[in-house]
C-alpha positions as CSV (number, residue, x, y, z in Angstrom):
1,X,35.8,-24.4,-5.1
2,X,35.3,-28.3,-6.1
3,X,35.1,-28.3,-2.8
4,X,32.4,-26.6,-1.4
5,X,29.9,-27.9,-4.5
6,X,30.6,-31.4,-3.4
7,X,29.5,-30.0,-0.1
8,X,26.3,-28.5,-1.4
9,X,25.6,-31.7,-3.0
10,X,25.7,-34.1,0.5
11,X,23.5,-31.5,1.7
12,X,20.6,-31.4,-0.5
13,X,20.7,-35.0,-0.6
14,X,18.5,-37.2,2.1
15,X,20.5,-39.3,4.8
16,X,19.7,-42.1,2.8
17,X,20.9,-41.7,-0.2
18,X,24.1,-40.4,1.6
19,X,24.8,-43.8,2.9
20,X,24.6,-45.6,-0.9
21,X,26.9,-43.0,-2.1
22,X,29.3,-44.4,0.9
23,X,29.1,-47.6,0.6
24,X,29.6,-48.1,-3.1
25,X,32.7,-45.1,-3.0
26,X,33.8,-48.1,-0.4
27,X,33.6,-51.0,-3.0
28,X,34.9,-49.4,-5.7
29,X,37.9,-48.6,-3.9
30,X,38.1,-51.8,-2.6
31,X,38.0,-53.6,-5.9
32,X,40.4,-51.4,-7.0
33,X,42.9,-53.1,-4.8
34,X,43.3,-56.3,-5.7
35,X,41.6,-58.3,-8.8
36,X,39.9,-61.4,-8.3
37,X,42.9,-64.5,-8.5
38,X,42.5,-65.7,-12.8
39,X,41.9,-68.6,-13.4
40,X,44.4,-71.0,-14.7
41,X,43.3,-71.7,-19.1
42,X,42.4,-75.2,-20.0
43,X,45.0,-77.0,-21.4
44,X,43.9,-77.9,-25.1
45,X,43.8,-81.5,-25.2
46,X,45.5,-81.9,-28.7
47,X,48.6,-80.4,-27.8
48,X,51.4,-83.1,-26.7
49,X,52.1,-83.1,-23.0
50,X,55.9,-82.7,-22.6
51,X,57.4,-84.8,-19.4
52,X,58.5,-82.2,-17.2
53,X,61.4,-82.7,-14.5
54,X,60.4,-81.5,-10.6
55,X,61.4,-77.6,-10.3
56,X,61.7,-77.3,-6.1
57,X,61.9,-73.2,-7.4
58,X,58.1,-74.3,-8.3
59,X,57.4,-76.3,-4.7
60,X,54.8,-74.2,-2.0
61,X,56.3,-71.5,-0.7
62,X,55.7,-69.8,2.3
63,X,56.9,-66.3,1.4
64,X,54.6,-64.5,-0.2
65,X,55.3,-62.9,-4.1
66,X,52.8,-60.4,-4.6
67,X,53.9,-57.5,-6.7
68,X,55.5,-54.7,-4.8
69,X,54.2,-51.3,-2.6
70,X,54.8,-49.7,-6.7
71,X,52.7,-51.9,-8.1
72,X,55.3,-53.3,-10.2
73,X,54.5,-57.1,-10.7
74,X,57.4,-58.7,-9.5
75,X,59.2,-62.0,-11.7
76,X,57.8,-65.2,-10.2
77,X,60.3,-68.6,-10.1
78,X,58.0,-70.4,-12.1
79,X,59.6,-68.8,-15.7
80,X,60.8,-70.7,-18.3
81,X,64.5,-72.2,-17.3
82,X,65.9,-71.2,-21.1
83,X,65.5,-67.4,-20.8
84,X,68.3,-65.0,-20.6
85,X,69.4,-64.4,-17.2
86,X,67.1,-66.5,-15.4
87,X,69.5,-68.7,-13.9
88,X,73.0,-68.5,-13.1
89,X,73.5,-71.8,-13.6
90,X,72.7,-72.9,-17.3
91,X,72.7,-76.4,-16.3
92,X,70.0,-76.1,-13.9
93,X,68.3,-77.7,-15.4
94,X,70.2,-81.3,-16.3
95,X,71.7,-81.4,-11.7
96,X,67.4,-81.5,-11.3
97,X,68.1,-84.9,-13.5
98,X,67.5,-88.3,-11.7
99,X,70.3,-90.3,-11.4
100,X,69.1,-93.7,-12.7
101,X,68.3,-94.5,-16.3
102,X,66.0,-97.4,-17.2
103,X,66.3,-99.3,-20.2
104,X,63.2,-101.1,-19.4
105,X,61.0,-100.5,-22.5
106,X,64.1,-101.6,-24.6
107,X,63.0,-105.0,-25.2
108,X,67.1,-104.8,-27.3
109,X,68.6,-104.1,-23.9
110,X,66.7,-106.1,-21.2
111,X,67.2,-109.6,-22.9
112,X,70.7,-108.9,-21.8
113,X,72.6,-108.7,-18.7
114,X,74.5,-105.2,-17.7
115,X,78.0,-107.0,-19.6
116,X,77.0,-107.5,-22.4
117,X,74.7,-103.8,-22.4
118,X,77.8,-102.1,-22.0
119,X,79.7,-104.1,-24.7
120,X,76.8,-103.5,-27.2
121,X,76.7,-99.1,-25.9
122,X,80.4,-99.5,-27.2
123,X,79.5,-99.8,-30.4
124,X,76.7,-97.7,-30.4
125,X,75.3,-95.3,-28.2
126,X,72.3,-93.7,-29.6
127,X,69.9,-95.2,-27.6
128,X,70.2,-92.6,-24.8
129,X,69.0,-90.4,-27.3
130,X,65.7,-92.1,-27.7
131,X,65.6,-91.9,-24.0
132,X,66.1,-88.6,-23.5
133,X,63.7,-87.7,-26.4
134,X,60.9,-89.5,-25.3
135,X,60.9,-88.6,-21.0
136,X,63.0,-85.6,-20.6
137,X,62.0,-83.6,-24.2
138,X,62.8,-80.0,-22.9
139,X,66.4,-81.3,-21.9
140,X,66.5,-83.3,-25.5
141,X,65.1,-80.3,-27.4
142,X,67.8,-78.0,-25.6
143,X,71.1,-80.2,-26.0
144,X,73.3,-82.2,-28.0
145,X,73.1,-85.7,-26.3
146,X,76.3,-87.8,-26.3
147,X,77.5,-91.2,-24.4
148,X,81.1,-90.6,-23.1
149,X,82.4,-94.3,-22.3
150,X,85.8,-94.6,-21.6
151,X,86.4,-98.0,-19.7
152,X,85.5,-96.7,-16.1
153,X,82.2,-97.7,-16.3
154,X,80.7,-100.5,-13.4
155,X,78.4,-103.5,-14.8
156,X,76.7,-105.4,-11.6
157,X,75.1,-108.4,-13.7
158,X,73.6,-109.9,-10.3
159,X,71.4,-106.5,-10.0
160,X,70.9,-105.8,-13.8
161,X,72.9,-102.3,-14.1
162,X,76.1,-100.3,-15.3
163,X,77.0,-97.9,-12.6
164,X,79.5,-94.5,-13.3
165,X,78.1,-94.0,-17.0
166,X,79.2,-90.6,-17.8
167,X,77.0,-88.7,-20.8
168,X,77.8,-84.7,-22.1
169,X,75.1,-82.9,-22.3
170,X,76.0,-79.7,-25.2
171,X,74.0,-76.9,-25.2
172,X,73.0,-76.0,-29.2
173,X,73.0,-73.0,-28.8
174,X,76.7,-71.8,-27.0
175,X,77.7,-74.8,-26.7
176,X,79.2,-75.7,-23.8
177,X,79.2,-78.3,-22.4
178,X,78.9,-80.5,-19.2
179,X,79.1,-84.1,-18.2
180,X,76.9,-85.9,-16.1
181,X,77.4,-89.5,-14.5
182,X,74.6,-91.8,-14.6
183,X,73.3,-95.3,-13.2
184,X,71.8,-97.3,-15.9
185,X,69.2,-99.4,-14.8
186,X,66.6,-102.3,-16.2
187,X,69.3,-105.0,-17.8
188,X,68.6,-108.6,-17.5
189,X,69.5,-110.2,-14.1
190,X,71.7,-112.9,-14.2
191,X,73.1,-115.3,-11.1
192,X,77.0,-116.0,-12.7
193,X,77.9,-119.6,-12.3
194,X,81.7,-119.4,-11.7
195,X,83.1,-121.0,-14.9
196,X,86.7,-120.6,-14.5
197,X,88.0,-124.4,-14.8
198,X,85.2,-124.9,-18.0
199,X,87.6,-125.7,-20.5
200,X,85.0,-124.1,-22.6
201,X,84.8,-120.9,-20.6
202,X,84.9,-117.9,-23.5
203,X,88.3,-116.7,-21.4
204,X,90.1,-119.5,-22.8
205,X,89.3,-118.8,-26.6
206,X,91.4,-116.0,-26.9
207,X,94.9,-115.3,-25.3
208,X,97.5,-112.7,-25.7
209,X,100.4,-113.6,-28.3
210,X,104.0,-113.0,-26.1
211,X,105.8,-112.3,-28.8
212,X,104.9,-110.0,-31.6
213,X,106.4,-110.0,-35.0
214,X,108.6,-107.3,-35.7
215,X,106.9,-106.1,-39.0
216,X,104.0,-105.1,-36.3
217,X,105.8,-103.2,-33.3
218,X,108.0,-101.4,-35.6
219,X,104.5,-99.5,-36.6
220,X,103.2,-97.0,-34.4
221,X,100.4,-98.3,-31.9
222,X,98.1,-95.3,-32.7
223,X,98.3,-96.3,-36.3
224,X,97.6,-99.8,-36.0
225,X,94.2,-99.2,-33.4
226,X,93.1,-96.7,-36.2
227,X,93.1,-99.6,-39.2
228,X,92.0,-101.9,-36.8
229,X,88.6,-100.4,-35.8
230,X,87.9,-98.7,-39.3
231,X,88.6,-102.1,-41.5
232,X,86.5,-103.7,-38.7
233,X,83.5,-101.0,-39.4
234,X,85.0,-99.1,-42.2
235,X,80.9,-97.4,-42.3
236,X,81.7,-95.4,-38.9
237,X,84.3,-93.7,-40.1
238,X,83.0,-92.7,-43.1
239,X,83.0,-89.0,-41.7
240,X,86.7,-89.2,-40.6
241,X,87.9,-89.4,-44.3
242,X,89.5,-86.3,-45.6
243,X,89.3,-86.9,-49.5
244,X,92.4,-87.1,-52.0
245,X,95.2,-87.9,-48.7
246,X,96.5,-90.6,-47.1
247,X,93.4,-92.2,-45.6
248,X,92.1,-95.5,-44.4
249,X,91.0,-96.2,-47.9
250,X,95.5,-95.7,-48.9
251,X,96.3,-97.3,-45.7
252,X,94.0,-100.4,-45.6
253,X,96.2,-103.7,-47.7
254,X,99.1,-103.6,-48.8
255,X,100.3,-99.8,-50.5
256,X,103.9,-100.6,-51.5
257,X,104.2,-96.2,-51.8
258,X,104.1,-96.5,-48.6
259,X,105.4,-99.4,-47.1
260,X,109.0,-101.1,-47.5
261,X,107.5,-104.5,-46.5
262,X,105.5,-105.8,-48.8
263,X,103.9,-108.4,-45.8
264,X,102.7,-105.6,-44.2
265,X,98.7,-105.5,-43.9
266,X,96.5,-103.4,-42.3
267,X,93.2,-104.7,-42.6
268,X,91.5,-106.5,-39.1
269,X,92.1,-110.2,-39.6
270,X,95.5,-109.7,-40.9
271,X,96.0,-107.6,-37.1
272,X,94.5,-109.7,-35.0
273,X,96.3,-112.6,-36.4
274,X,99.1,-111.3,-35.4
275,X,98.8,-110.4,-32.1
276,X,96.3,-113.0,-30.8
277,X,96.0,-116.7,-30.4
278,X,92.4,-118.9,-30.7
279,X,91.9,-121.5,-30.1
280,X,90.3,-123.3,-33.1
281,X,87.8,-125.4,-30.8
282,X,86.0,-123.3,-28.8
283,X,85.7,-121.0,-32.4
284,X,83.1,-123.5,-33.0
285,X,80.9,-122.2,-29.8
286,X,82.0,-118.5,-29.9
287,X,82.5,-115.0,-32.2
288,X,84.8,-112.9,-31.0
289,X,84.9,-108.4,-31.8
290,X,86.6,-105.7,-30.6
291,X,85.4,-102.6,-29.9
292,X,87.4,-100.4,-28.3
293,X,91.2,-99.8,-28.5
294,X,93.5,-97.4,-26.6
295,X,97.4,-96.2,-28.0
296,X,100.3,-94.6,-26.5
297,X,103.2,-93.5,-29.1
298,X,105.1,-92.1,-26.8
299,X,105.9,-95.2,-24.9
300,X,104.9,-97.7,-27.8
301,X,102.1,-99.1,-26.0
302,X,98.1,-100.8,-27.6
303,X,95.4,-101.9,-26.2
304,X,92.4,-103.8,-27.2
305,X,89.3,-104.6,-25.7
306,X,86.8,-107.9,-27.3
307,X,83.5,-109.2,-26.8
308,X,83.2,-112.5,-27.1
309,X,79.4,-113.9,-27.4
310,X,78.2,-117.6,-28.5
311,X,77.6,-118.2,-32.0
312,X,73.5,-119.2,-32.7
313,X,74.1,-122.3,-33.5
314,X,75.9,-122.7,-30.1
315,X,73.8,-124.7,-27.7
316,X,75.6,-126.3,-25.3
317,X,76.2,-125.5,-21.7
318,X,78.5,-123.3,-21.4
319,X,77.9,-120.1,-20.2
320,X,75.3,-117.8,-21.8
321,X,76.2,-114.5,-21.2
322,X,78.8,-112.4,-23.1
323,X,82.4,-112.0,-21.7
324,X,84.7,-108.8,-22.9
325,X,88.2,-109.2,-22.3
326,X,91.1,-106.7,-22.5
327,X,94.9,-106.7,-23.6
328,X,97.4,-104.9,-23.5
329,X,100.7,-104.6,-25.5
330,X,103.8,-103.6,-25.3
331,X,107.0,-103.1,-27.6
332,X,105.7,-101.5,-30.4
333,X,107.6,-98.1,-32.3
334,X,108.2,-94.6,-29.5
335,X,108.0,-91.6,-30.7
336,X,111.7,-89.9,-29.6
337,X,110.8,-86.7,-28.1
338,X,114.4,-85.6,-27.2
339,X,115.9,-87.1,-30.9
340,X,113.7,-86.1,-33.6
341,X,115.8,-86.4,-36.1
342,X,115.2,-90.2,-35.3
343,X,111.8,-90.4,-36.1
344,X,110.5,-91.7,-39.2
345,X,108.4,-87.9,-39.5
346,X,110.5,-84.7,-40.3
347,X,109.2,-81.9,-43.1
348,X,111.1,-79.6,-44.9
349,X,110.6,-76.2,-46.5
350,X,112.0,-76.3,-50.4
351,X,114.5,-73.3,-51.4
352,X,112.7,-72.9,-54.3
353,X,109.0,-72.5,-52.6
354,X,111.0,-70.3,-50.0
355,X,112.1,-68.1,-53.4
356,X,108.6,-67.7,-54.1
357,X,107.4,-67.2,-51.0
358,X,110.1,-64.0,-50.1
359,X,107.9,-62.0,-53.1
360,X,104.8,-62.2,-51.4
361,X,104.7,-58.3,-49.7
362,X,104.2,-60.5,-46.2
363,X,108.6,-61.0,-46.2
364,X,109.2,-58.2,-49.0
365,X,109.1,-55.5,-46.3
366,X,110.4,-57.2,-43.6
367,X,113.6,-58.5,-45.7
368,X,113.7,-54.8,-47.5
369,X,114.1,-53.2,-43.6
370,X,116.5,-55.7,-42.7
371,X,118.7,-54.8,-46.4
372,X,118.2,-50.8,-44.9
373,X,120.2,-51.6,-42.1
374,X,117.4,-49.6,-40.2
375,X,116.7,-52.1,-38.5
376,X,118.6,-52.3,-35.2
377,X,118.1,-55.9,-34.3
378,X,119.9,-59.0,-36.6
379,X,116.4,-60.9,-37.2
380,X,112.8,-60.5,-37.4
381,X,110.4,-62.2,-36.0
382,X,107.0,-62.7,-38.4
383,X,103.6,-62.6,-36.5
384,X,101.3,-62.5,-39.3
385,X,98.6,-65.3,-40.2
386,X,99.0,-65.6,-44.0
387,X,103.0,-65.9,-43.5
388,X,102.0,-69.3,-40.8
389,X,99.3,-69.8,-44.2
390,X,102.5,-69.6,-46.9
391,X,104.7,-71.6,-44.8
392,X,102.1,-74.1,-44.2
393,X,101.4,-74.8,-47.6
394,X,104.4,-75.5,-49.1
395,X,105.8,-77.3,-46.2
396,X,107.3,-80.8,-48.2
397,X,106.9,-84.2,-45.9
398,X,109.6,-86.8,-45.0
399,X,109.6,-90.1,-44.3
400,X,113.1,-92.6,-43.5
401,X,112.7,-95.2,-42.0
402,X,116.8,-96.5,-41.6
403,X,116.0,-98.2,-38.0
404,X,113.3,-100.9,-39.1
405,X,113.1,-100.0,-42.8
406,X,108.9,-100.5,-42.2
407,X,107.9,-96.9,-43.2
408,X,109.0,-96.0,-47.1
409,X,107.1,-93.3,-49.5
410,X,107.8,-93.4,-52.9
411,X,105.9,-89.9,-53.7
412,X,106.0,-86.7,-53.2
413,X,104.1,-86.4,-49.3
414,X,102.8,-82.8,-48.2
415,X,101.0,-81.1,-45.6
416,X,98.5,-80.1,-48.4
417,X,97.1,-81.5,-51.0
418,X,98.9,-80.0,-54.6
419,X,97.5,-81.4,-57.8
420,X,99.6,-79.1,-59.7
421,X,103.0,-80.7,-58.1
422,X,101.0,-84.3,-57.7
423,X,102.0,-83.6,-53.8
424,X,99.6,-85.8,-51.8
425,X,98.6,-84.9,-48.4
426,X,99.4,-87.0,-44.8
427,X,96.2,-85.1,-42.7
428,X,93.9,-88.0,-44.6
429,X,91.2,-87.8,-41.1
430,X,88.9,-84.8,-41.5
431,X,90.2,-81.2,-38.7
432,X,93.8,-82.3,-39.9
433,X,94.4,-85.6,-38.6
434,X,97.0,-88.1,-39.6
435,X,97.3,-91.8,-40.0
436,X,100.4,-92.2,-41.1
437,X,103.2,-92.9,-40.0
438,X,101.0,-91.9,-36.5
439,X,98.3,-90.1,-35.6
440,X,98.7,-86.6,-34.4
441,X,97.0,-83.2,-35.6
442,X,98.8,-80.2,-38.0
443,X,97.3,-77.0,-38.7
444,X,98.3,-73.1,-39.6
445,X,98.7,-72.9,-35.6
446,X,101.5,-75.0,-35.4
447,X,103.9,-73.3,-36.4
448,X,105.9,-71.1,-34.7
449,X,108.3,-68.5,-33.7
450,X,108.9,-67.8,-37.5
451,X,112.1,-65.6,-37.5
452,X,114.2,-63.7,-40.6
453,X,117.6,-63.1,-41.1
454,X,120.0,-61.5,-43.7
455,X,123.4,-61.4,-44.1
456,X,125.6,-60.0,-47.6
457,X,126.8,-63.0,-49.2
458,X,129.7,-60.7,-52.5
459,X,126.9,-58.7,-54.9
460,X,123.6,-60.9,-53.2
461,X,122.0,-60.7,-49.8
462,X,121.6,-65.0,-48.1
463,X,117.9,-64.6,-46.5
464,X,117.6,-67.1,-44.4
465,X,113.8,-68.3,-42.6
466,X,114.2,-69.9,-39.2
467,X,110.7,-71.7,-37.0
468,X,109.5,-74.1,-35.4
469,X,106.2,-77.0,-36.2
470,X,104.9,-78.0,-32.8
471,X,103.5,-82.1,-33.3
472,X,101.4,-83.0,-31.1
473,X,101.7,-87.2,-29.8
474,X,98.3,-88.5,-28.2
475,X,97.3,-90.9,-25.5
476,X,94.1,-92.0,-26.3
477,X,91.4,-93.5,-24.1
478,X,89.5,-96.5,-24.5
479,X,86.9,-95.8,-27.3
480,X,86.6,-96.7,-30.8
481,X,88.4,-93.9,-31.8
482,X,85.5,-92.4,-34.0
483,X,86.3,-89.7,-32.6
484,X,89.4,-87.9,-30.6
485,X,89.5,-88.8,-27.0
486,X,92.6,-88.1,-25.7
487,X,93.7,-89.4,-22.2
488,X,95.4,-86.1,-21.5
489,X,99.3,-86.7,-21.9
490,X,99.5,-84.8,-24.9
491,X,103.7,-84.6,-25.4
492,X,105.1,-82.5,-28.1
493,X,107.8,-83.4,-30.8
494,X,109.7,-79.8,-31.7
495,X,111.0,-79.8,-35.5
496,X,113.2,-77.0,-36.2
497,X,113.4,-75.7,-39.9
498,X,115.9,-73.8,-41.1
499,X,115.7,-72.7,-45.6
500,X,117.6,-69.5,-47.1
501,X,117.6,-68.1,-50.6
502,X,120.4,-65.5,-52.5
503,X,118.3,-62.4,-53.7
504,X,119.9,-58.6,-54.9
């Protein structure tokens, strides 16, 4: 019916009108098929411009990116990288960063040669945050950025650069991280003059002592390493201190409650005097500072990295650049992994504490099952997390040094502070770490393989608990120890602990 009406109207109209209607109809159809491109909005001049990293995905592409046949708009490649499910590789933005980072805007660093600059980066690496904040703000806002110096950096004073510098990027949302190596440039170029024969060479200022006093080598190297760094710059380690425990402050000066030898003094001046020999004449020209250390408690090794610079009054012809010297020392106390009883540290669960523990339901139900003889096995494995918590809370620390008679504890030590019984925890570092007698980390998860057994003795029952405590023994990288960085060579000292109690 509609078609007939339409034909009737067309037959009435003159030919010119029909032609006009045809043109209008074609024009309308064409405009529906393709909309004119939208003009880009003019950016707000008051909005700060963020430096953008070149993005290959935004480069011109010969392939058309139009709409699909169903008029569904297809996603384009210029969507923000931080939208979910856009990039399979969430670190794609990092992969596009240039591998050179310039320090030209920082006069403090441009006035220093590469070796000196690296030494200062060891002491304070916060400048890397400033660089990314100003130059790559989108990266700065998405990641926590920190230097990861490990001693493998290569400085070139003639080219004014530092190669193989690791920077760690940690995603602020999911905490996933990636380490990338960069080359730092823009440092002072120095045509270094050889001074090997110069009697005033910085290399002649400090030498390591070939024979170290036994009152120092009788200590574990991790303790010595941490105390050197802390006593030199205490403010850098305040966030590591666990209050009311055996921490840096308890160990800094001779503590007769922890050491038998009254001459043991764990401050940097005393320790340097025991480890290093100084040319006092050259001390009028130079000053030194320990910028990094390393330790290995399994093999009894200690490493020092020193920065030597001119003092302000030194206007001699001697070299104006700084020197870094590294020394390694062996012969320190070692952890005996095969014979745990020969080590200074041991743990025990007091019998009276165990008696109180078995009143708790986590143990009480297991003991009743064993007493009823319905249990086929003669011992029960305890897997409950709360059982580990109870054990950890009640463990005491024993310090016995029969070999060197250096370590000594005149107070009751534990893994967890107990003001009621006046127990002091040895875990004086944040995160469950210890300094004394050596550095390790102990927590609830260190307790393994908890077993209960029961035997009838006369009219009583003898309940025995047996478990292991895994104590990690570390070897560190060369660092300032403000963060826990190990070389990967972590060994486990296993302590086997048994306690029993009589019950009705």
